[in-house]
N, C-alpha and C positions, 0 to 999 in steps of 0.2 A: 796528719797522715789521713784524716778522714775528709779533707776539704775537697778532693778531686771525685771522690765518690759521691760526696751531697752534689757536688755541680752535674756530674754524669746524670744523676738521678732527675735534677732540674730540668737536664736537657730532655732527657726521656718524656717526663710530664709535659713539656711543652709542646713536644713534637705529637704524642697523644691528644692534646687538645687541639692542635690545628687540625690535625687528620678528623678527628671527630667533628670539626666544625665544617671542613669541606664537604664531609659526607649528609651531614644536615642539609648543609647547602642544596645540596644536588637531589636530596629528595624533595625539598620544599619549593623546587623551581622545575621538576621534569613534569611532563604531562602524562597525568596518570591517568587518562581516559583510554589508554591503549593497552589492553591485556597481555598476559602471558599468551602465546599462540596456542590455540586448541582449547584454553582453559574455558569452562564453563562456571559461571559464579552465581551464586545465589545470596540474598540477602546483603544486596551491595548498595542499597538506596540511602545511605550515610550522607550527611553533609559534605564530608571530607572527601567524596569520590571524586569531584571534578577538581581540575588542574588550578594551581595559584593563579587567582585573577578571573578565572570563568565566572560568568554569570549561570548560577544555578536556577533554573525555571520554577516559576512559581505555578500553583494551582491555577488553571483556567476558570475563571468564573463567567458563566454563561450570561450574567445580567450586563455585561459591558462588552464593548466591541473586542472581537476575537484578537483583531490585530495588535491592539494596545497591551495585550498580555503577552504575547510571543517575546521571549526574552532577547536582550541584545546579542548579536553575536550569531542568529541563526543562519545558517548556511543558504536558505533559500533566497535569491536576491529580489525575486518578485513571483507574483503570481499572473496568469494561471500556468497550470503545468499540461502541456500538450503531448500525450504518452502513449507510448505502445508497450506492451507486456510481453515478457520472456519467460516462459516457465523452465526453471533450471532442475531438470530431473535425469539428467546422467552427467557423471564425473568425468566420463570419457570424451564428451562434448564440449569442452570449456573453450576450444579454439572454435569450434563453429557458433557458440553462442557471441564469440567476440565477432564474426562473421555478420551475424545479425544485429549486432549494436552498430556496426559501420553501416548497414543497409538503412536500417532505424534513421540513423542521423541523416543519411542521403535523401530519405523520405521528406525529410522537413519537420521531424518530431523536434521538440526540445528537451525530452525527458524520456527515460526509460523506466520501466518498473521490472524488478526481478522480483519473481514467485519462486520460494524455496519450500521444502516439504518435510517438516518435522513430522513425525508419525507415532500413531497408537494402535495397539492390535486391534481392536474392536471398539463398541460404543460404551463397553463396561470396563474399560481398561483404566487403571489409575496412575500409568506412568507413559511420560513422551519420550522418544528416542530419536536419534538421527541416525539415518543409513548410510554410512558413508559411500556406497555404491551408487547412490542417487543424489546425495546432496553434498556438495563441496565443502571441504573444511575452510578455515579462515583465509589462511594464505589464498588457496585458488579463487574463493568467492571475493576477497579483496582486491585481487589482481583483477578480476572481470571489471569491478566497480570502477577500479583507477584507469580501465581501459575505456568505459563509457566515459568518464569525467575528460580523459584525453579527448574525446570526440566533440566535446562542448556539450555535452547531454547532463541534465540534472538527472538524479537517482533516487527511485523509490525503492524500497526493501519490503516486502510483504510475506511472512512466513505464515503458510497455510498449513492446518494439521489435516493429514490424510489417514484414511483406517486401512490398515495394512490387510485384514481379514474381517470386513464388515459382514453381519449376519444378515443374511438377506430376508429372514422370515420377519424380522423388524425393520427392514428396509433403512438400516442405519447410515449415517454420514454423520459429519461433524457436528451439524446443527443440532442431533439428538442424542449426543453421549449423555451418560449417566454413570458416573464413576462410583464405586463404594464411597469416598470420600472426597468432597471437594476440597477440602483442606490440603488432603496428600496432591489431589491433581494439580490444584493451584501452584502449589511447592514446586511440582516438575515443570509445570509450564512457565513459571517464573525463571527456573533453571534454564529453559530452552532460549525464552525472549532475551533475558539479560545477555546470553549467549551472542545471539545477533545484535543486540544494542551495542556491544563491545565491538563487534565488527563494523558496524555501520558509523558508531563514532570514528573508529580510526581510519577509514578508509573515504569518509567525507559524503557519507548519503545524505541526501536531503529531507526527505521523509521517510519514517519508518511507521509502518502498520503494525500495530500490537496485537492483532487478532483478526480472525476472519469469519463470517458466518457461525460463529459458536453461538447458536441460539439459545440453547438449554443452559450454558453456562451464565448468559446474561443477567439473569436476576440475582446472581452473586455479587452484587454492587460492591460492597466492602473488599471483596477479593480482586475485583478490577480495578479499584482506586487505588489498592496496595500496588497491585502489578505495575499500573501506570506511574505511580510514584517512584518504583524502584527503576523502570526505564529510564525516567527523566534524572534519577542522579547518574546517569551513565551517558546518555544520548543528549545533544543538545539541539537537534534540528527539531523540525517538526513532527509531531504526533497524530495519527487519526487511527479509528477502527472501522474494519469494513462490514457494515451491518446487511444483512438481506433485505432486498425489495420491499418486502412486504412487513419487516419489522424494525424500521428505524424509529419509528414514533415510542418503541416500547425500550429501546436501550436506555439504561437508567444513568451512564455515566458519560454523557457528551460533555458534561461541564470539565471534564479533566481533559479533553483531547482539543485538537486546536482546529481540525475540520470535520463537518459530518461526511462520513466516508459511506459508500453503499456501492452496490452492485445493481444492475440496471434490467432485472429480466421480467418486467410487467409484460403483461399481454397488450399487443401494439397493434391490433387491427381493425378496430371500430366494427367488430364482429362479421369481418370479410375473409378472414383465415388467409391463405394464400394469396388471394386475390386482393388484398391490402395494398392500396394505392399510398403514395407519400402523404397525401392529403388525409387520409385514413391514420396513418401512423402520428401525424401532425396533430390530429383530433385527439387521441389518447393521450399524448404527452400533454397538450395545452388544456385540455378540458378536464381530464381525470386524475392525471399524476400531480401537475404542478400545483393547481389549487390547495392541496394539502402540503405537500412538499416544502415549496416556497415558504410559507408563513411560518412553518415547523421550523426550518433553520433559520430565519429571521429570528424568531423568539430566541433560539439558542444564542444567537449572536456571532452565527459562524457560517462561513461559505460552505459550499458542496462539492465534492470530489468523487466523482463515479471512478470507483477503482475497476470495475468490470462493465467497460461499455463494449458489447461485442454481441454479434448473432451469427449462428451457424448458416451456411449456405444449403439450409435444407428446407423443405415445403412447409413445415410446421413451425418455422424460426418466428413467424409474427405473432401466433397464437399460443403457442408451447415454446418460448423461446427461452426458459429453462430446463428443456429436456433436448439434450444432443445426443441421445441414445437411440432416437429412432431413426438408424440409418437404412432401415429398410425402405424408407421413403426418397422420393426422386431429389436430385441435387435443385436447387433453386438459386444461384448466383445473382440473380437479377431482383427477387426479394431481399436477399441480403443487401444489395444496394441500396434499395429503397428504405429499408431499416436504416441505414447509415444516415442517409440523406434527410428521412424523416427526424433522427435524433439531432444531427448537427445544424440542420435549418431551426430547430426549435431552441437548442441551448447555444450554440457556438456566439460567444459574446456576450451572453447573459452575466450581469454583474454580480448575481450570486452564486455563479459558477467558480470554483477555485481551479478546475481543470478537470481532465478524464482521461482513461488510460484505455486504449483499445485492447480487447482481449482476441486474439492474441497474436505474436508473430513465431515461426517456427522455423529451425532450419531448414532448408530448401529440399533436402533428402530424407527428411523425418517422417516419410510415409506418405500414405494417400492423403491428403488434404482437401479432396475435392468437397466432401461434404461438412469439414470441420471450420471452425471459428476464424481462421486465418484469413485475411483479404488478399494474400500473396497471389498474384497472378488473376484475381478477379475483379469485377466492374468496382466492387466496394472501395476498392483501394485507388481509384481515379478521383472516386466521390472524396476520400479522407484526404488526398492529396491537395486536391482544389480549397480545401478548406484551412488546410496547416498553412497554406501560401499566404494566407489572410493575417497572419500573424497572432499576436496576443490581445487582450483588452483588460479594461481597469476591474479589478474586483472588489467589490464591499461586501463584507460578511453580514453586514445587518442593514442591508439596502431597503428592507421593509419591514422593521419593526412594529409598525401599525398593523400588519396584515395584510397591506394592499399589495398586491403583485407588481413588481416593476415592469415596464414594457419588455418584450421578449427582444433580444438581438439590438438593443437599442445602441450598442457600441460598435456593432459588426454587422454588415448587410451581405448576407450571402448571395453568390451569384446564382442565375438560375440553374435549375439541374437539367441534365440533358436526358432525353428520352421522354420520361415521363413528368410533363409540367403540372398536371394536377396533383400533380402528385404522384428441490427446489422444492413434490411441491416446491423446491428450491433447488440450487444447485447443487449437484452430487459432489462427494466428498472428493472424487476422482476425476473431477474435468481438468 
């Protein structure tokens, strides 16, 4: 009389085991690189974060070729990246930013750099937060990234910490922050950067910039190593850090990233200020800047990526290229064009250059742009388009390990510039 009940019990056990097997199989085979929408995750650097069969990136050793250390499956198909930057600072402008993407693709760029703005109150704050009135959520940002991918563009993503209420007496910006506890600040920073790493991984971003111009924090090497390791547990594209132009040689964790990222706000006038010619600008690049920067990058075994290559159309833009606040000065779009020409004629096609992103492209109705960074509607745009038409070049991360500078533009010969044939202290937190 008990046989039927025993049989039913065995059937129930069999069905339970079958269901358990299906559930385990789903868990083991799903792509765990995509988080729940809107989730900010901390301490997710464990080895189990990548999906089954994914290649987990290893630490990048600066003693070898950078490219040999990039893990298999990296989304970047090739370098260089010829990019334009769009700052995402209004959530009600997402459709306008898509129009910007369409315009950038039509201009001849092959990459777009999206800048998003996590925030802290002032330089002594210990917590970083997102203001969702200005910073898009995961769905909206992912949609914008996928729109760019649909236009054939590669995508870089760079969170830049802004100060909501910087104290003017201390000339505060993100490069001077001094929180009560670096441990607590980095815990908050890792929450933020891992949030964007999940978005970047899920939407196919090619390069993630793990920090920008956080000068006072750079001495905390172990915190940065931990931060980058945690990001690599989530994101499987290329990683870099954006150094200030005058501090790249002091960043102690270049061995942890894939490219030497930096901005470009050197003085570039050869002492001539607003009268600087293309030849003057080339002189400062080739005789002042490159003799230090190129051997440094070669020693690290990594190529150079200019993440902010741009100059205002202001009269001070050659000798005070970091100071965009001098709006009382006259506009000078011709000087801006000469700065573009000097930069591109020096760097375009250089084998140690992984790429550059022009700062910046704004929606057409974003306000008065006469004196700002954008090249829209200015002579600088025609200079840029002329070079972009030339296409890419071969990139070699360790082209000059001996310290000898390779020939400039050995793989690309720029056309003659029209017109002029002869040619912060750091970036502010809220530029």
